[in-house]
N, C-alpha and C positions, 0 to 999 in steps of 0.2 A: 504493501499499500503505499503511495507516494507521502511524502513527508506533509505538503500542505493540508493533505485529506486530513489530518490530526490539529496540524495548527490552525486553520481558517475558524473551523467550529469554534474554539477557545477563544481565538480574538473577537468573534464576533460576540460569545457571551461575556467577553469582558466590557465591549464597546454597548452592548445591552445595561450592563448593570452600570456604565458611566453615565449614557443616556438617562436612567431612572434618576442617579444620584445628584447630578449636575444640573444646571439650567441649560434649556435648550438655545444656544446659539448656532450662530452661522458654521463655527467649524464642527462643532457636536453635530449639528445636523447631517454636515456632509459625511463626515466620519461616520455615522450610524448607517448613513444610505449607504456606503460602500462597504460598511459590514453585513448590510442585509443583502447585497449583490453576491459578496463572497459565501454567505450564509446558503444562499440559493444554488449556487454551483457545486458547494460541497454536498448539500442534501441530495442533488441529481447523483452525485456520484457513490454517494454510499448506499443509496435506493438501488442503483445498479450493481453493487456488490452484493448487497442481500438478494435480489432477484435472482442473479446469477446462481447462487448457492441455493435458493428454496426453488428455482423455476417458475415460469408462469402458470396461472395467472396471479400466483401469491405475491410475486414481486411488484405488481402494478398495485394491487390492494393493500400491500404495506405502506405505499407511499401516499395514496389516495386516502386512507382511514386515519392513518396518522396526522397529516396536516390537517384533515376535516375536524377532528377529535380536538386539535388546537385552534382551529378556526372558531370552534363553538366557545370555548372559554374566552377568547377575545372579545365576541358579541355579547355574551352574558356580562363581562367585566364593564364593557361600555354601557350597558343597560342599565347597569346597578349605580356606575358613577352618573350618567347623566340624567336618570328620573324620566319623566313622560315625556320629554324631548326628544327621547330615542325610543320610541313606540315603535316607529316604523324603520328602525335601523336593521332589525332580522328581515324584514321583507326586501329592503333593499339593495341587503346584501346578497341575501340569496337570488334573488331575480339578476343582479349583475353577474355573480358566479356562474348561472345558468347561461346567460348571454356570453361571458367572456370565453367560456369553455366550449358551447356547443357552436359560436360564431369565429369568434377570436381564435382560440387555439385550434378547432377543429380547421379554420379556414387555413392558419398559417402554415399547420402540417401537411394538408391536402396540396398546397400550392407548392411548398418546396419539394415534398417527395413527388409530386407531378413533373416540377421542372427537372429532378435530378433523374426520375426512373419511369418518367412518361405515363405509364399507366402501375397501378398496384391494387393487389386484393386483398379480402378479408374474410372471415366467414359471416355470413350473414344471419346465421342463427344468433350468434352474439349479441351482433348490432340492432336485431330488432327486437331481443328481449330486454336490452337495455334501454332503446328506444320507448316501447311500450310503457315499462315501468317509470321511465323517467316522465312522459306525458301523463300519466296517471296522476303521478305524485306532484307534479308542478300545477295541474288543472285543481287537484284537491286542497291543496296548501295555497296557492295565490291566486287561484281566480275564483272559485265557490264563495271566498269571504264578502266578495263584492256584491254578490245577488243574494245571499241569505238575509232572511228578514227577521230573526230574531233578536237580534243585537244592531244597535245603529250603526251607520258608517260599515267601513270595509272590514268587519270584525268578525270573530266568532263568539258565542257564549261557551261557557266552561264546559258543558257536555260536548258541543260541537269540538272545542280545541281538543279535549281529551281523545275524542273518537280521530280526531286529525292525526294526531302524534301517535298513537297506537296504530294506526293502519300505515302511518308512513314509515315507522321503526319496522312493523312487520313485511312491508314489501320489499323495504332494502335488506332483510335478512334472509328473505326467500332468494332474492338475486345474487346475494353471497353463495347462498348453499348450491344454487344452480352453477355459478361461476366455479367453485372451488371443489364441488362434490360429483352432485348429480351428471351434469354436462360441460366438466371441465374442458373436453377437448374442442368444444365451440370456441375457447377464448384463447387455445393455444394458435402459434403464428402460423400462416401456411407454408410461408417459407424463409429460411434465415440462412440462406448460403452466402449472403453477402454480408453478416452480422459477424464482425471482427472476433466478436466474444463466443459467438457460436459453439466453438470446438475447442474453447481454451478451457483447463482443468477450472472446476468449480472451486472458489476459495475456501480454505479451512475453515473449521467451526469455530475456531477463535478470533479468526478475522471477521465473519460474517455477524458474530456477537456484537465484536468491538464495532463494526461498521453501524449495526443497528443503532447501537448506543449513541453513536456519533451523528446518526440521522436524527435522533430524537432531540440531540442538542442543538442542531443545524435548524430543523425546524422550529423549536421554542424561541430561537434567536431571530427567527423571518417573523415569526408571528408577533415578537416581543416588540423588535426594532419597528415594526409597523404601527404597532399601538404608540410607541414612543414619537414614532415621526406624524400620529394621527392628528395632533393639535395643529402642529405646523400646517398639514393638509388642510384642516378644517379651517384656520386662518387663510389660508392662501385660496380656498372656494368661497369664505365670505365675502373676502377683498375684491375677487372677480363677480361677486354678485351673481355666482351659479347657484342652482337648486341643492338643497340638502342631500337629494339623492347620489350626487356625485362623492358625496363621501362615503357611502357605501361603495361605491363603482372602483373608488381610489383602495380602499380596504382590500376589496376583492383582487384586485389587479396584483397588488403587493403579495398577498397571500398565496396566491395560485401561480407566481412565477415559477418554482420548481417543478410543477406539474406540466406546466407550460415547455420548459427547456427538456424535459424528458420525453416528452410526446416528440417535439421537433426532433430531438435526435435519433428516436426510433423510426420515424419516417424516414429523415435520410439514409438510416441504414436498412433501408426497403424491410422494416418489422413494422407494417400498417397494422397488422393485430394491435400489438403493444399499443401503439398511439389510440386505436378506438378504445381498448380496455381502460388506458387510462381516462381518457376522456368522460366516456360515460360511466365509467364507476367514480370519479369524481364529482360530475353533476350529480349522480343519485345520493350518494355520501352527503353532499352539500346540504341536501333536502331532507334524506332520511334520518340523519342524526341532528342537524338543525332544530327541526321542527319540532321534535318532542323532547330536546332540552329546552328551548325558548317557552313552549307550551307548559312546561312544568314549573319553570323558573315564574313564569306569570301568574299561574293559578297558585303558587305556594306563597309567594311575594306579594301577591297582588298588584303585579306591573300591568300597566296598558300594553296591548300587544296590537298591532294593526299588521294584517297579512294582506288584504286585497289589494289586488294592481289598480292601477288606471287604465281607463280605456287604450289609452296610446302603448301603455307596456303590453296589455293582453294582445294587441294587434302584433305587435312586434314577435311576441313568445308564439303567437299559432303562424305566423309566417315562418320561424325559427325550427318550429316542429314539421310544418308542411315541407319546406326545402330537406330538411333532415330526414325526413321519410324518403325523397327522392335520391337524394345523395347515399344513403344506406342500404337502398333497396336494390340493388343490382350485385353488390360482392366487387365492384372494381370502381376504382376512382381517377380521377386527372386533376390537372390544374384549374379547369372549368370551374368545376365545383368549389375547390378552395376559393377562387375569387367572387364565385357568389355568395359565400358565407362572410367573407371579409367585407363586403360591401353593406351586409345586412348587419354587420359589428358596427362600422363606421355609420351607420344610420342610427343606431342605439346610443351610439356615443355623443353623435351630434345633436340628438333629439333628448339627450338628459343635460346638455347645455342648454341649449334653445328648445325648451318644451312647446 
């Protein structure tokens, strides 16, 4: 294992402590941003080491679940600190994560993979399973609250919130069972001849455990530094006169950097199945784990929670799923599909700034 893979997570953790203990000035902000980028690179490296040891699809699952669990902690901590003003933060962050993953991440790795390999293939069975679950979860959690009548506004009553949380967690658990046990073959790369590590010896058990520990340190540093930088981001958003939803987008962009990098690297190595597993798994975990956690916190701590999307955002979500069904419906992709997803992502960013 290269020396930097040990050093960078430790330095990022120290920068996190410095960002917490010291007043946030320009120098500290630049140092924390640099540490965040370094932690992202280290997280992807260690995730790939673990993935090579345990094999697919467990490797992609480790990265997706680990970063989502920490993301949930970030959202909950900001909700507790911000009070009623942060009632819509989980909705904004989850919606931003879905749009970033399903359009930004997917668009980038399809475009770059298509430029390098012209056409790439993946298993339709895995993509269809993930997309169906994602559509159901997003509709139940982000769309239906706008249309229910038992509570005012785009909110759920306590029983409705409890049902949504249990259903989200159950559906995500079934997807993980299908991915790792019942139909694991659906999620294995169709062809990895161009993967440089495909025929390399797997790392030892000790190195794998060390990488797993350093992966957690790196992810904690990524999310922690994102939280440390969030006041600066909020101040910049307020100074620019942008809507508050932009804060959720910025947080999601920072937190999803490791998965984005890993997915792009896999696509360029002609392992599109790994990229698809990462994208759909991350989007499903973002909803399936976040909704139960924030629902439980909202009920136990009597915190307001706004989940329903605005009409503009529902249209963007519908277009995303419609185009996603076309993209994932043939088992083969090219750069044109990546360009379409990136245009939708650009529209999402533009309309967030200019609603």
